[in-house]
Steps between C-alpha positions, in 0.01 A plus 500: 500500500210569728735561783689775292171663408392490866818683607452772239126560507311692764382276791136429544335544841381146504575193286250211514566152355203276429636156578356150462635154509669383181212263420261781520713723268554216270125453444490871388801505288581183322738639249812424715597177678415456864868516602534850336176617682646392832836660434346826385268510805799450734683781328205726548473399865875567555466839339206611699646385826797722431277815456421678836161599378409170328207297599386157392135411444381142460326501167387139525169574652197660345498820313308669779751386765795627288329829452421532854862423614648745246250765594577445862877544438447816309271652756746409789784648306310823427386528848865450647626760249228745598578452876875557443441826317269628778 
């Protein structure tokens, strides 16, 4: 269903997936079995790899590291977009 919505909706400039090992994700969300968490993670990774403007950030580190990585990606993207427009 997500693929259908993706095809119909306007495309974002940048797509960021916060990724972590299934064990890390499982500690945060214990409502589903580990196998489901691992399968869903793989599906998200497959999806983001198919998106030309998709980026993956390791969310297994500290909050500060994740925020820094995401901020860096966004700033680099905005800088590249500005350079291409000039």
